[in-house]
N, CA, C and O atoms as CSV, one atom per row, in Angstrom:
chain,resi,resn,atom,element,x,y,z
A,1,MET,N,N,-26.897,-64.823,119.748
A,1,MET,CA,C,-26.550,-66.162,119.341
A,1,MET,C,C,-27.871,-66.958,119.802
A,1,MET,O,O,-27.775,-67.913,120.573
A,2,ASP,N,N,-29.011,-66.556,119.334
A,2,ASP,CA,C,-30.070,-67.276,119.695
A,2,ASP,C,C,-30.311,-68.286,118.379
A,2,ASP,O,O,-31.326,-68.982,118.340
A,3,LYS,N,N,-29.534,-68.315,117.540
A,3,LYS,CA,C,-29.744,-69.084,116.388
A,3,LYS,C,C,-28.527,-70.137,116.028
A,3,LYS,O,O,-27.363,-69.801,115.813
A,4,LYS,N,N,-28.976,-71.312,116.010
A,4,LYS,CA,C,-27.766,-72.230,115.485
A,4,LYS,C,C,-27.922,-72.629,113.971
A,4,LYS,O,O,-29.035,-72.919,113.535
A,5,ASN,N,N,-27.004,-72.639,113.315
A,5,ASN,CA,C,-26.837,-72.822,111.831
A,5,ASN,C,C,-26.302,-74.284,111.480
A,5,ASN,O,O,-26.002,-74.582,110.324
A,6,SER,N,N,-26.202,-75.163,112.526
A,6,SER,CA,C,-25.797,-76.451,112.019
A,6,SER,C,C,-26.344,-77.446,113.104
A,6,SER,O,O,-26.881,-76.999,114.117
A,7,PHE,N,N,-26.189,-78.973,112.863
A,7,PHE,CA,C,-26.699,-79.732,113.706
A,7,PHE,C,C,-25.775,-81.243,113.331
A,7,PHE,O,O,-25.200,-81.497,112.272
A,8,ILE,N,N,-25.864,-82.117,114.592
A,8,ILE,CA,C,-25.112,-83.292,114.259
A,8,ILE,C,C,-25.970,-84.377,113.927
A,8,ILE,O,O,-26.932,-84.640,114.649
A,9,LEU,N,N,-25.654,-85.181,112.665
A,9,LEU,CA,C,-26.419,-86.306,112.533
A,9,LEU,C,C,-25.657,-87.464,112.602
A,9,LEU,O,O,-24.788,-87.650,111.750
A,10,TYR,N,N,-25.872,-88.353,113.576
A,10,TYR,CA,C,-25.182,-89.602,113.917
A,10,TYR,C,C,-25.231,-90.459,112.852
A,10,TYR,O,O,-26.155,-90.401,112.041
A,11,THR,N,N,-24.180,-91.388,112.750
A,11,THR,CA,C,-23.759,-92.275,111.945
A,11,THR,C,C,-24.648,-93.507,112.465
A,11,THR,O,O,-24.963,-94.370,111.646
A,12,ASP,N,N,-25.033,-93.608,113.711
A,12,ASP,CA,C,-25.997,-94.732,114.107
A,12,ASP,C,C,-27.369,-94.664,113.601
A,12,ASP,O,O,-28.136,-95.602,113.816
A,13,TYR,N,N,-27.698,-93.742,113.019
A,13,TYR,CA,C,-28.948,-93.597,112.426
A,13,TYR,C,C,-29.016,-94.356,110.937
A,13,TYR,O,O,-30.116,-94.521,110.410
A,14,LYS,N,N,-27.657,-94.858,110.212
A,14,LYS,CA,C,-27.905,-95.364,109.108
A,14,LYS,C,C,-28.551,-96.582,108.865
A,14,LYS,O,O,-29.118,-96.945,107.835
A,15,GLU,N,N,-28.365,-97.318,110.186
A,15,GLU,CA,C,-29.315,-98.613,109.926
A,15,GLU,C,C,-30.515,-98.236,109.788
A,15,GLU,O,O,-30.945,-98.605,108.695
A,16,HIS,N,N,-31.278,-97.657,110.405
A,16,HIS,CA,C,-32.728,-97.264,110.748
A,16,HIS,C,C,-33.052,-96.446,109.249
A,16,HIS,O,O,-34.078,-96.743,108.638
A,17,ILE,N,N,-32.343,-95.659,108.840
A,17,ILE,CA,C,-32.554,-94.840,107.537
A,17,ILE,C,C,-32.597,-95.814,106.517
A,17,ILE,O,O,-33.525,-95.759,105.711
A,18,SER,N,N,-31.709,-96.729,106.419
A,18,SER,CA,C,-31.509,-97.754,105.200
A,18,SER,C,C,-32.701,-98.645,105.066
A,18,SER,O,O,-32.845,-99.334,104.056
A,19,ARG,N,N,-33.572,-98.656,106.062
A,19,ARG,CA,C,-34.517,-99.488,105.929
A,19,ARG,C,C,-35.967,-98.754,105.397
A,19,ARG,O,O,-37.076,-99.285,105.335
A,20,LEU,N,N,-35.647,-97.570,105.089
A,20,LEU,CA,C,-36.712,-96.635,104.495
A,20,LEU,C,C,-36.670,-96.795,103.130
A,20,LEU,O,O,-35.555,-96.903,102.621
A,21,ASP,N,N,-37.715,-96.837,102.379
A,21,ASP,CA,C,-37.424,-96.619,100.808
A,21,ASP,C,C,-37.111,-95.088,100.586
A,21,ASP,O,O,-37.215,-94.257,101.488
A,22,ASP,N,N,-36.715,-94.798,99.291
A,22,ASP,CA,C,-35.868,-93.657,98.895
A,22,ASP,C,C,-36.883,-92.598,99.167
A,22,ASP,O,O,-36.474,-91.586,99.738
A,23,ARG,N,N,-38.145,-92.676,98.846
A,23,ARG,CA,C,-39.276,-91.531,98.882
A,23,ARG,C,C,-39.127,-91.177,100.480
A,23,ARG,O,O,-38.842,-90.048,100.880
A,24,GLU,N,N,-39.341,-92.208,101.259
A,24,GLU,CA,C,-39.474,-91.767,102.895
A,24,GLU,C,C,-38.300,-91.313,103.307
A,24,GLU,O,O,-38.303,-90.359,104.084
A,25,ALA,N,N,-37.231,-91.809,102.944
A,25,ALA,CA,C,-35.823,-91.437,103.547
A,25,ALA,C,C,-35.820,-89.569,103.176
A,25,ALA,O,O,-35.624,-88.698,104.024
A,26,ARG,N,N,-36.073,-89.352,101.809
A,26,ARG,CA,C,-35.903,-88.164,101.450
A,26,ARG,C,C,-36.940,-87.076,102.321
A,26,ARG,O,O,-36.644,-85.914,102.601
A,27,ARG,N,N,-38.117,-87.714,102.638
A,27,ARG,CA,C,-39.284,-87.019,103.499
A,27,ARG,C,C,-38.456,-86.916,104.680
A,27,ARG,O,O,-38.333,-85.775,105.125
A,28,LEU,N,N,-37.945,-87.720,105.201
A,28,LEU,CA,C,-37.344,-87.798,106.669
A,28,LEU,C,C,-36.406,-86.891,106.695
A,28,LEU,O,O,-36.354,-86.292,107.769
A,29,PHE,N,N,-35.456,-86.489,105.711
A,29,PHE,CA,C,-34.384,-85.549,105.816
A,29,PHE,C,C,-34.879,-84.186,105.604
A,29,PHE,O,O,-34.230,-83.239,106.049
A,30,LYS,N,N,-36.105,-83.982,104.884
A,30,LYS,CA,C,-36.644,-82.954,104.692
A,30,LYS,C,C,-37.429,-82.559,106.063
A,30,LYS,O,O,-37.478,-81.378,106.406
A,31,ALA,N,N,-37.931,-83.403,106.698
A,31,ALA,CA,C,-38.566,-83.344,108.005
A,31,ALA,C,C,-37.441,-82.758,109.102
A,31,ALA,O,O,-37.628,-81.709,109.720
A,32,ILE,N,N,-36.371,-83.504,109.236
A,32,ILE,CA,C,-35.298,-83.174,109.944
A,32,ILE,C,C,-34.730,-81.692,109.650
A,32,ILE,O,O,-34.519,-80.958,110.615
A,33,PHE,N,N,-34.525,-81.317,108.578
A,33,PHE,CA,C,-34.193,-79.968,108.317
A,33,PHE,C,C,-35.249,-78.810,108.647
A,33,PHE,O,O,-34.930,-77.662,108.956
A,34,SER,N,N,-36.443,-79.251,108.543
A,34,SER,CA,C,-37.391,-78.560,108.866
A,34,SER,C,C,-37.676,-78.134,110.374
A,34,SER,O,O,-38.015,-77.015,110.760
A,35,HIS,N,N,-37.463,-79.270,111.134
A,35,HIS,CA,C,-37.584,-79.285,112.517
A,35,HIS,C,C,-36.450,-78.280,113.057
A,35,HIS,O,O,-36.708,-77.360,113.833
A,36,VAL,N,N,-35.143,-78.567,112.550
A,36,VAL,CA,C,-33.971,-77.881,113.061
A,36,VAL,C,C,-33.858,-76.446,112.849
A,36,VAL,O,O,-33.162,-75.726,113.564
A,37,SER,N,N,-34.731,-75.925,111.596
A,37,SER,CA,C,-34.867,-74.726,111.272
A,37,SER,C,C,-36.263,-73.989,111.816
A,37,SER,O,O,-36.605,-72.839,111.539
A,38,GLY,N,N,-36.814,-74.711,112.459
A,38,GLY,CA,C,-37.988,-74.345,113.425
A,38,GLY,C,C,-39.125,-74.062,112.609
A,38,GLY,O,O,-39.891,-73.143,112.901
A,39,GLU,N,N,-39.313,-74.898,111.453
A,39,GLU,CA,C,-40.434,-74.841,110.632
A,39,GLU,C,C,-41.321,-76.136,110.837
A,39,GLU,O,O,-40.840,-77.142,111.358
A,40,GLU,N,N,-42.554,-76.076,110.434
A,40,GLU,CA,C,-43.518,-77.217,110.462
A,40,GLU,C,C,-42.761,-78.349,109.810
A,40,GLU,O,O,-42.128,-78.189,108.767
A,41,THR,N,N,-42.834,-79.359,110.377
A,41,THR,CA,C,-42.490,-80.602,109.704
A,41,THR,C,C,-43.523,-81.319,108.715
A,41,THR,O,O,-44.746,-81.212,108.810
A,42,LEU,N,N,-42.839,-82.068,107.749
A,42,LEU,CA,C,-43.633,-82.801,106.700
A,42,LEU,C,C,-44.342,-83.852,107.396
A,42,LEU,O,O,-43.873,-84.261,108.458
A,43,GLU,N,N,-45.485,-84.374,106.903
A,43,GLU,CA,C,-46.284,-85.617,107.391
A,43,GLU,C,C,-45.428,-86.720,106.884
A,43,GLU,O,O,-44.964,-86.713,105.744
A,44,LEU,N,N,-45.220,-87.703,107.782
A,44,LEU,CA,C,-44.239,-88.871,107.247
A,44,LEU,C,C,-45.030,-90.141,107.523
A,44,LEU,O,O,-45.959,-90.075,108.327
A,45,GLY,N,N,-44.745,-91.280,106.931
A,45,GLY,CA,C,-45.369,-92.406,106.897
A,45,GLY,C,C,-45.054,-93.137,108.345
A,45,GLY,O,O,-44.463,-92.566,109.261
A,46,ALA,N,N,-45.498,-94.363,108.396
A,46,ALA,CA,C,-45.182,-94.791,110.013
A,46,ALA,C,C,-43.834,-95.143,110.213
A,46,ALA,O,O,-43.313,-94.938,111.309
A,47,GLU,N,N,-43.146,-95.699,109.190
A,47,GLU,CA,C,-41.709,-96.013,109.359
A,47,GLU,C,C,-40.711,-94.647,109.792
A,47,GLU,O,O,-39.865,-94.546,110.681
A,48,GLY,N,N,-41.133,-93.778,108.893
A,48,GLY,CA,C,-40.332,-92.421,108.729
A,48,GLY,C,C,-40.760,-91.741,110.180
A,48,GLY,O,O,-39.922,-91.050,110.758
A,49,ALA,N,N,-41.959,-91.926,110.712
A,49,ALA,CA,C,-42.249,-90.998,111.614
A,49,ALA,C,C,-41.525,-91.598,112.909
A,49,ALA,O,O,-41.072,-90.831,113.758
A,50,MET,N,N,-41.432,-92.921,113.036
A,50,MET,CA,C,-40.621,-93.723,114.169
A,50,MET,C,C,-39.356,-93.166,114.071
A,50,MET,O,O,-38.824,-92.619,115.037
A,51,ALA,N,N,-38.744,-93.276,112.801
A,51,ALA,CA,C,-37.172,-92.861,112.869
A,51,ALA,C,C,-37.172,-91.209,113.177
A,51,ALA,O,O,-36.363,-90.676,113.936
A,52,PHE,N,N,-38.057,-90.614,112.569
A,52,PHE,CA,C,-37.935,-88.910,113.050
A,52,PHE,C,C,-38.229,-88.947,114.425
A,52,PHE,O,O,-37.690,-87.979,114.961
A,53,SER,N,N,-38.950,-89.755,115.364
A,53,SER,CA,C,-39.221,-89.572,116.511
A,53,SER,C,C,-37.669,-89.506,117.424
A,53,SER,O,O,-37.248,-88.598,118.141
A,54,PHE,N,N,-37.056,-90.805,117.085
A,54,PHE,CA,C,-35.729,-90.778,117.953
A,54,PHE,C,C,-34.694,-89.884,117.468
A,54,PHE,O,O,-33.744,-89.524,118.162
A,55,ILE,N,N,-34.903,-89.515,116.207
A,55,ILE,CA,C,-33.716,-88.391,115.673
A,55,ILE,C,C,-33.975,-87.124,116.383
A,55,ILE,O,O,-33.131,-86.480,117.006
A,56,LYS,N,N,-35.308,-86.805,116.220
A,56,LYS,CA,C,-35.674,-85.325,117.031
A,56,LYS,C,C,-35.579,-85.075,118.298
A,56,LYS,O,O,-35.545,-83.945,118.786
A,57,ALA,N,N,-35.519,-86.391,119.057
A,57,ALA,CA,C,-35.319,-86.238,120.598
A,57,ALA,C,C,-33.670,-86.067,120.754
A,57,ALA,O,O,-33.153,-85.367,121.624
A,58,GLN,N,N,-32.947,-86.820,119.771
A,58,GLN,CA,C,-31.478,-86.610,120.119
A,58,GLN,C,C,-31.153,-85.148,119.600
A,58,GLN,O,O,-30.386,-84.461,120.275
A,59,LEU,N,N,-31.724,-84.617,118.379
A,59,LEU,CA,C,-31.478,-83.198,117.870
A,59,LEU,C,C,-31.935,-82.271,118.859
A,59,LEU,O,O,-31.341,-81.196,118.943
A,60,ASP,N,N,-33.086,-82.565,119.770
A,60,ASP,CA,C,-33.355,-81.515,120.858
A,60,ASP,C,C,-32.543,-81.523,121.950
A,60,ASP,O,O,-32.421,-80.506,122.632
A,61,ARG,N,N,-31.803,-82.833,122.285
A,61,ARG,CA,C,-30.955,-82.914,123.434
A,61,ARG,C,C,-29.694,-82.356,122.986
A,61,ARG,O,O,-28.971,-81.875,123.858
A,62,ASP,N,N,-29.292,-82.335,121.746
A,62,ASP,CA,C,-27.984,-81.715,121.415
A,62,ASP,C,C,-28.191,-80.283,121.475
A,62,ASP,O,O,-27.359,-79.636,122.111
A,63,LYS,N,N,-29.212,-79.640,120.892
A,63,LYS,CA,C,-29.832,-78.286,120.830
A,63,LYS,C,C,-29.507,-77.755,122.300
A,63,LYS,O,O,-28.663,-76.884,122.512
A,64,LYS,N,N,-30.146,-78.275,123.134
A,64,LYS,CA,C,-30.333,-77.854,124.656
A,64,LYS,C,C,-29.030,-77.851,125.369
A,64,LYS,O,O,-28.863,-77.011,126.254
A,65,LYS,N,N,-27.948,-78.823,125.040
A,65,LYS,CA,C,-26.785,-78.893,125.393
A,65,LYS,C,C,-25.858,-77.997,124.982
A,65,LYS,O,O,-25.047,-77.551,125.793
A,66,TYR,N,N,-25.851,-77.565,123.499
A,66,TYR,CA,C,-25.237,-76.545,123.126
A,66,TYR,C,C,-25.447,-75.059,123.541
A,66,TYR,O,O,-24.585,-74.181,123.502
A,67,PHE,N,N,-26.929,-74.909,124.005
A,67,PHE,CA,C,-27.540,-73.493,124.357
A,67,PHE,C,C,-26.758,-73.209,126.000
A,67,PHE,O,O,-26.309,-72.161,126.463
A,68,GLU,N,N,-26.827,-74.656,126.629
A,68,GLU,CA,C,-26.390,-74.525,128.052
A,68,GLU,C,C,-24.920,-74.187,127.940
A,68,GLU,O,O,-24.482,-73.250,128.607
A,69,ILE,N,N,-24.087,-74.919,127.103
A,69,ILE,CA,C,-22.762,-74.749,127.087
A,69,ILE,C,C,-22.405,-73.209,126.755
A,69,ILE,O,O,-21.454,-72.631,127.283
A,70,CYS,N,N,-23.338,-72.570,125.756
A,70,CYS,CA,C,-23.170,-71.102,125.236
A,70,CYS,C,C,-23.400,-70.291,126.427
A,70,CYS,O,O,-22.736,-69.276,126.641
A,71,GLU,N,N,-24.331,-70.709,127.218
A,71,GLU,CA,C,-24.695,-69.804,128.489
A,71,GLU,C,C,-23.635,-69.868,129.513
A,71,GLU,O,O,-23.335,-68.810,130.067
A,72,LYS,N,N,-23.073,-70.865,129.817
A,72,LYS,CA,C,-22.115,-70.985,130.656
A,72,LYS,C,C,-20.695,-70.196,130.132
A,72,LYS,O,O,-20.070,-69.547,130.971
A,73,ARG,N,N,-20.277,-70.254,128.945
A,73,ARG,CA,C,-19.395,-69.661,128.134
A,73,ARG,C,C,-19.602,-68.011,128.352
A,73,ARG,O,O,-18.682,-67.277,128.712
A,74,ARG,N,N,-20.813,-67.602,128.104
A,74,ARG,CA,C,-21.233,-66.292,128.208
A,74,ARG,C,C,-21.006,-65.857,129.518
A,74,ARG,O,O,-20.465,-64.758,129.640
A,75,GLU,N,N,-21.331,-66.536,130.605
A,75,GLU,CA,C,-21.237,-66.166,131.965
A,75,GLU,C,C,-19.600,-65.946,132.457
A,75,GLU,O,O,-19.228,-64.933,133.051
A,76,SER,N,N,-18.688,-67.104,132.089
A,76,SER,CA,C,-17.393,-66.987,132.305
A,76,SER,C,C,-16.888,-65.909,131.716
A,76,SER,O,O,-16.015,-65.325,132.358
A,77,GLY,N,N,-17.277,-65.336,130.348
A,77,GLY,CA,C,-16.647,-64.274,129.560
A,77,GLY,C,C,-16.711,-63.036,130.164
A,77,GLY,O,O,-15.864,-62.157,130.007
A,78,LYS,N,N,-18.092,-62.914,131.125
A,78,LYS,CA,C,-18.198,-61.613,131.737
A,78,LYS,C,C,-17.407,-61.533,133.031
A,78,LYS,O,O,-17.421,-60.514,133.722
A,79,LEU,N,N,-16.631,-62.759,133.390
A,79,LEU,CA,C,-15.629,-62.543,134.454
A,79,LEU,C,C,-14.347,-62.024,134.001
A,79,LEU,O,O,-13.554,-61.492,134.777
A,80,GLY,N,N,-14.147,-62.163,132.829
A,80,GLY,CA,C,-13.009,-61.737,132.068
A,80,GLY,C,C,-12.022,-62.647,131.802
A,80,GLY,O,O,-12.253,-63.842,131.988
A,81,GLY,N,N,-10.781,-62.214,131.330
A,81,GLY,CA,C,-9.789,-63.383,131.090
A,81,GLY,C,C,-9.140,-64.324,131.877
A,81,GLY,O,O,-9.623,-64.500,132.996
A,82,ARG,N,N,-8.299,-64.882,131.607
A,82,ARG,CA,C,-7.837,-66.247,132.320
A,82,ARG,C,C,-7.015,-65.397,133.574
A,82,ARG,O,O,-6.372,-64.385,133.293
A,83,PRO,N,N,-7.092,-65.855,134.834
A,83,PRO,CA,C,-6.440,-65.416,136.090
A,83,PRO,C,C,-5.273,-65.444,135.944
A,83,PRO,O,O,-4.852,-66.350,135.225
A,84,PRO,N,N,-4.320,-64.532,136.523
A,84,PRO,CA,C,-2.925,-64.602,136.554
A,84,PRO,C,C,-2.278,-65.745,137.118
A,84,PRO,O,O,-2.869,-66.255,138.070
A,85,LYS,N,N,-1.215,-66.261,136.761
A,85,LYS,CA,C,-0.587,-67.445,137.441
A,85,LYS,C,C,-0.197,-67.112,138.623
A,85,LYS,O,O,0.261,-65.978,138.768
A,86,PRO,N,N,-0.273,-67.927,139.652
A,86,PRO,CA,C,0.202,-67.511,140.924
A,86,PRO,C,C,1.790,-67.586,141.015
A,86,PRO,O,O,2.406,-68.455,140.397
A,87,LYS,N,N,2.369,-66.723,141.739
A,87,LYS,CA,C,3.811,-66.543,141.686
A,87,LYS,C,C,4.460,-67.478,142.615
A,87,LYS,O,O,4.090,-67.667,143.773
A,88,GLN,N,N,5.477,-68.064,142.018
A,88,GLN,CA,C,6.399,-69.149,142.831
A,88,GLN,C,C,6.580,-68.906,144.185
A,88,GLN,O,O,6.993,-67.767,144.404
A,89,GLU,N,N,6.388,-69.682,145.286
A,89,GLU,CA,C,6.811,-69.505,146.605
A,89,GLU,C,C,8.360,-69.475,146.611
A,89,GLU,O,O,8.996,-69.760,145.597
A,90,ALA,N,N,8.935,-69.134,147.745
A,90,ALA,CA,C,10.232,-69.179,147.879
A,90,ALA,C,C,10.713,-70.608,148.237
A,90,ALA,O,O,11.835,-71.010,147.930
A,91,ASP,N,N,9.817,-71.335,148.888
A,91,ASP,CA,C,10.132,-72.676,149.244
A,91,ASP,C,C,9.953,-73.648,148.158
A,91,ASP,O,O,10.004,-74.862,148.354
A,92,ASP,N,N,9.727,-73.067,146.920
A,92,ASP,CA,C,9.684,-74.189,145.798
A,92,ASP,C,C,10.936,-74.820,145.547
A,92,ASP,O,O,11.937,-74.103,145.544
A,93,PRO,N,N,11.060,-76.159,145.316
A,93,PRO,CA,C,12.374,-76.761,145.036
A,93,PRO,C,C,13.139,-76.001,144.029
A,93,PRO,O,O,14.311,-75.906,144.394
A,94,ILE,N,N,12.936,-75.484,143.016
A,94,ILE,CA,C,13.633,-75.034,141.976
A,94,ILE,C,C,14.170,-73.555,142.699
A,94,ILE,O,O,15.366,-73.298,142.558
A,95,ASN,N,N,13.515,-72.811,143.287
A,95,ASN,CA,C,14.017,-71.779,143.738
A,95,ASN,C,C,14.681,-71.970,144.864
A,95,ASN,O,O,15.226,-70.956,145.300
A,96,ARG,N,N,14.830,-73.078,145.564
A,96,ARG,CA,C,15.679,-73.286,146.659
A,96,ARG,C,C,17.207,-73.744,146.256
A,96,ARG,O,O,18.258,-73.467,146.833
A,97,TYR,N,N,16.986,-74.541,145.068
A,97,TYR,CA,C,18.160,-74.946,144.398
A,97,TYR,C,C,19.097,-73.561,143.889
A,97,TYR,O,O,20.281,-73.379,144.176
A,98,PHE,N,N,18.369,-72.797,143.193
A,98,PHE,CA,C,19.044,-71.485,142.579
A,98,PHE,C,C,19.496,-70.732,143.738
A,98,PHE,O,O,20.585,-70.172,143.614
A,99,ASP,N,N,18.731,-70.578,145.095
A,99,ASP,CA,C,19.223,-69.910,146.001
A,99,ASP,C,C,20.447,-70.208,146.734
A,99,ASP,O,O,21.236,-69.361,147.153
A,100,TYR,N,N,20.574,-71.786,146.889
A,100,TYR,CA,C,21.786,-72.653,147.014
A,100,TYR,C,C,23.007,-72.346,146.074
A,100,TYR,O,O,24.151,-72.201,146.506
A,101,LEU,N,N,22.702,-72.271,144.913
A,101,LEU,CA,C,23.710,-71.919,144.071
A,101,LEU,C,C,24.103,-70.467,144.195
A,101,LEU,O,O,25.293,-70.195,144.039
A,102,HIS,N,N,23.426,-69.709,144.402
A,102,HIS,CA,C,23.766,-68.201,144.590
A,102,HIS,C,C,24.464,-68.037,145.778
A,102,HIS,O,O,25.384,-67.220,145.746
A,103,LYS,N,N,24.257,-68.588,146.762
A,103,LYS,CA,C,25.172,-68.473,148.037
A,103,LYS,C,C,26.338,-69.395,148.050
A,103,LYS,O,O,27.149,-69.239,148.962
A,104,ILE,N,N,26.536,-70.301,147.202
A,104,ILE,CA,C,27.797,-71.000,146.855
A,104,ILE,C,C,28.786,-69.978,146.176
A,104,ILE,O,O,29.970,-69.878,146.498
A,105,ARG,N,N,28.078,-69.127,145.062
A,105,ARG,CA,C,28.876,-68.364,144.453
A,105,ARG,C,C,29.349,-67.029,145.170
A,105,ARG,O,O,30.369,-66.406,144.874
A,106,GLU,N,N,28.416,-66.686,146.186
A,106,GLU,CA,C,28.731,-65.390,146.848
A,106,GLU,C,C,30.068,-65.971,147.813
A,106,GLU,O,O,31.025,-65.210,147.963
A,107,LYS,N,N,30.084,-66.989,148.290
A,107,LYS,CA,C,31.359,-67.542,149.090
A,107,LYS,C,C,32.587,-67.419,148.689
A,107,LYS,O,O,33.573,-67.139,149.370
A,108,ARG,N,N,32.486,-67.727,147.066
A,108,ARG,CA,C,34.030,-67.751,146.368
A,108,ARG,C,C,34.467,-66.373,146.382
A,108,ARG,O,O,35.572,-66.071,145.931
């Protein structure tokens, strides 16, 4: 599970990307996909490079968090399944109520 085949692109980027012309926006998206795939990224203009810098930082944070969660789950999985539920104690209010009803029936 060393490879991840998806990523999150936040709608917050829309404002920044809309300021780019179509050619630069297209190059930006190609650079994003190249970065996520581990390939060398394309050369971008100044505006595209600035947009890519903060998008890349968020992509890297998300990827790091994803693999940290995977590792935690992997370690938890080694411990086995869900632990058994604890048995109800005799002093549980529900048990006391049923014990009381049982005693009343026995007296009859």
